[in-house]
N, C-alpha and C positions, 0 to 999 in steps of 0.2 A: 766282168762289167756289171754294175748294179742297175739302177733305173735307166731306162732309155727314153728318148724323145717320144716314141710311139705310146708309152704308158700314159702320156698326158694329152692324148687326143680324145675328143668326144664331139658329137654332133650338136652344134649350137644353132638353132633356128634363127635366121636373120631378124625376125620380128622381136626377139628378146634383147637385141642390142638397144640400150636406152638412148633415144634421141634427145629427150628432155629429162630434167631432174624431177623428183617428186615435188608436188606443189609446196609442201612444207618440208624443210630439211629433215626434221626428226620424225617424219611420217613415212619415210621409205620403209619397205619391209625389212625385217631382220630374221634371219635364220640362225638359231642358236644350236651349236654343236657341243655336246658334252662328251669329252674324250674318255672319261672314266666309265660312264654308263652307256656310251655309244648311242645316245638318244638325240633326236633332232626335233626342235620345237619351232613353230612359226609365230613370230611376233611382229610388232612395229618397232622402229628404231628407238623410240622414246622409252620402251620397256627395258632398255639396257640397264637402267638404274636398279632394277630388281635383282641383278646378278652381282652387285657389289656391296661391300660393307664399309663403314667408316675407316679411314686410314689406308684403304686400298689406293693404288696409284694408277692414273692414266697418263701415258706418255704420248705427247702430241708433237707433230712436226710443224713448226711455225714458219716454214718457208712461204714466200709470197710469189705468186706467178706474175711475171711481167708480160705485157702484151707483145708477144714475140713475133707475130706474123705481120709482115709489111708487104705492101704491093707497090712496086715501082715500075718505071718505064725505062727501057734500054735506049741509050742515045742513038740518034739517027733513025733506027727502025721504029721506035716507040712501042715495041712489043711489051706486053704486060708480063712482069716477072714477079713471082712470089719469092720473098726473101724471109727465111725463118731464122731468127737470131738464136744461136745456140749458147754462146757465151762470149763475154768481153775478154779479149786477150791483153789489152793494154789501154788504160783509161787516158793516158796522156796523148798517145798517137791515135786513139779511137779505132783500134783494130778489133775486129770481131770475127769469130768463127760462125759461119752461117751455112744453111742449105739453100740452094736456089732451084727453082722449078719454072719452066723447063730448063734443064741444066746445059743441054748441048749447045745452046746459043750464047752461053756466058763464058767469055774467055778472059784471060789475064789482060789487063789494060782497058777493058770495057768500063764505061761509066753508067751508073743507074741513077735515075732522078726520082725523088719521092715528094709527095704533096702537090696540091694544085699549083702552088707557086714555085715548085721545084727548089725550095730553099735548102733541102737536104740532098746531098749528092754522095754517092759511094763509088769508090774505084776498086776494081777487082785486082788484088795483089798476088793471090796464089790459088792454086787448085789443091785441095786436101784429099778429097775422095771423088767418086764420080759425080755426086751432087754437092759435095762440100767445097766451099770457097773461103778465102780470107778476104774480108772487105776493110778498106779504110774509109771511114766516114769523114766528109768535109762539111763543116758547118761553122758559120760565123757566130760565135757566142761562147759563153763559159761552158764548162763541163755540165753544170746543173741544167743550163738551158738546153744543151744537147740531149741530155737524158729526158727532159720534159718533152722535147720534140719527138723523140722515139716513142714515148708513151702516148702522145697525142696522135701520132700516125699509125701506131700498131693496133692490131686487134687481138682479142682474147684467143689464145692458141688452142681452141678446141681440137681434140684428136680427129684425124682424118676420117674415121669411120662415121662421124656425124656429118651427114650429107647436106643438111640444111644450112642456110646462111647464119652467121653469128648474129644474135639479137642483143639489144641493150642489156637485158637481164643477165646475160651470160657473164658479163664483167663482174657481177657480184656473186653469182651462183657457182662460178668456176674458181672460187677463192674460199678457203676456210674462214670462219669468223675470227680465228686466232692467227691469221697470216700476218707476219710483220717483217721478216728478213727477206728482202727481194732477191730473187736469183733463180727461181724455178721456171722451166718452160712447159711443165705439165703439173697439174694439181695433185697433191697427195690425197687421193679420192676418198679414202675411208673417213677422213676428217670432215668431208663436206656434209656429213649427216648431223653434225652437232649444231644445234641452234643456241642462241644466247640463253633462252629459257631453260633448255636441258642442261647446259653447263651450270647455270645457277642452281638448279635442283640437285645436281651431283655435288656441288660445293656445299649446299645446305645439309646434305646427307653425311658430309664429312670426308668425301674423297679428296685426295691430293693430286695435283697435276705437276708434271715435269715437262719441260719443253726441250726438244733437240731440233737441230736444223739439218735437213738434207735437201739440197737443191736438185729437184728431180729433173733429169735430162731426158732427151728423146729416146735414149737407150732403153728406157722403161718399156717402150713399145717394140723394141727390136726382136725380130723372130729368131728363134734358136734354129740353126741349120745343120747341126751335127747330131747324129743318133746317140753318140756317146757323150753324155752330159759333162763328163769331166774335161772335155775338150772345148767347151763353150767359154768364150771370153766376154765378161760383162764390160760395158762402158763405165768409165770412172765418173763418179759424181762427188761434189764437194759436200762435206758434212762437218758439223760442229756439235760437241757436247760440252757444255760449260760446267764449272765446278758446282754450281747450285743444283743442277739436275743430277749430277753424280751423287751428291750427298743425300738428296731426297730418295733416289732409287736404291742406293746401297743400304740406307736405313730400312727401307721396305724389304730388301732381300734378307737382312738380319732378323727382321720381325716376321718373316714368312708370310708377307701380305700378297694379295693379288697384284701383279704388275702387268698392266694391259698395254700392249703396243698398239697404238691406233694407226694401223696401216703397215704395209710391207716396207715402206721407206723407213719407218721408225725401227722396225725389227732389224733391217739391214744395218742401220746406224748403230744400234745397241750392240749387235753381234760383231761389229768392226772394232769394238773398243773394250773387249773382255780381258780382265787381268788373269794372271795364272791361277788365282784362287777363286775364279768365277764371280768376281764382282766387276763393277763398271769403272772404267778409266775415263779421264777427260780425253777429248779428241778434237783435232782440227786438221783438216786435210782432205785427201781424196780416198774414196773407197770404191773397189770394184768387186766387192764380196758377192759371190754367187752361192745361194743356199738352195740345195735340193736334197731329196731323201737319199740315204739316212743322214740325219744331222741332229746333234745334241744342242739344244738352246740353253744358254747360260743365264739370261737376264729375265726376259718376260715369260710369264707362265699363262698368258691369256692374250688373245689378239682380236682386233676388229679389222675386217677387210671386205672389199667388194667382191663380186663374182667376176672371175677372170676368164679371158679367152683361151681356147685350146692351145696347148703347147707353149704357153707364155711362161717366162721365168717367175712371174708372180704366182701363177698356179702351182709351180714346182715348190716354191717356198712354203706356200700354205699347206701343200701335201706333206712336206717334211714336218710341219707343226701339228697337223691334225691326225696324221697317219694316212698312208696312201689309200688304203681300201675304204676307210671311213669317208675320206674326201670324195672318192669316186661315187659312193652311195649318195652323199649330200648333193653332189652336182647333178646326178640323175634325178633326184627329187626336185632340185631347183628348176630343171628344164620342164619336168612334169607339172610343177606348180606355177610355171610361167613367171619366175622371178626375173627381174631385169638385170642384164649383165653390163659390165664395163664401166666407164667413167661416171656416167650419170645414173648408174644402176642401183640395185638394192645392196644390203649389207649382210655380213655374216659375223657372228660373235663365236669365237672358239674358246671354251673354258676347260 
């Protein structure tokens, strides 16, 4: 047995979990890891431009987070219930996969009412897991009106570790500036550091951008509960790589350019679509690829990522990319230097 869960444990002081993002997107801190020289530098995110040449590629995840957290009231008792929308199962019958909290009170046949006017109603159709339910939404109106209603009633699905109330700014800050394909319930956080100004500067320098889509699910936050990593099952997430991205990236591979995966979600998407000769294929469907050391990466030779929590699958992937010992050293340094961790935290560039 190779790497074990316990290899990915470290002490993370609570005060290093970022409750708020940096004031300006591109002024989060940036730790730069050079895998060849095994050196670590401390920069600001906007300094990332210094590490790239014209015609290098940045691959972005253009998924868009929808306001997935709703609060409703249970019929008769009026108990307040949190409903977290995971994914739409059927647009015609308005069936959704959701998580409910507190779950023990929510049984098949129960109705939940949303909004001050209770104009949106959901009926519990099925139990899927201890907290999972299938809901059918009842709403008088077209499909587009129904989706607008969900958006109006939902709030930004900040991860649970952020204990404060959601604020109006979160709607904008928990979304990348290149978000366009709606479908994620969590943001691809490495991309949150790019400002319009920084993207413009990178463009002027001659970098090329390719977009892929991976609709981040809550599985991103799922704890690994097996010591033997080969036995861990990842949740499936929907991903797309279009022909345009394939040609940009394959051209860069043939020209031996830097190809930078912005985020673990991009890295997983790319590695889910590798051809037998180590180039990229088009992709459309579901991926449950779990990357942990040792692993040979085929497409990207550089990545941007945030600082991840102990024992997370995200940290395991980054270890596979940076090298486990180097990664451990970098994380010790990050804790010592008080870098901010997790969703709204600081960033790391691995070259």
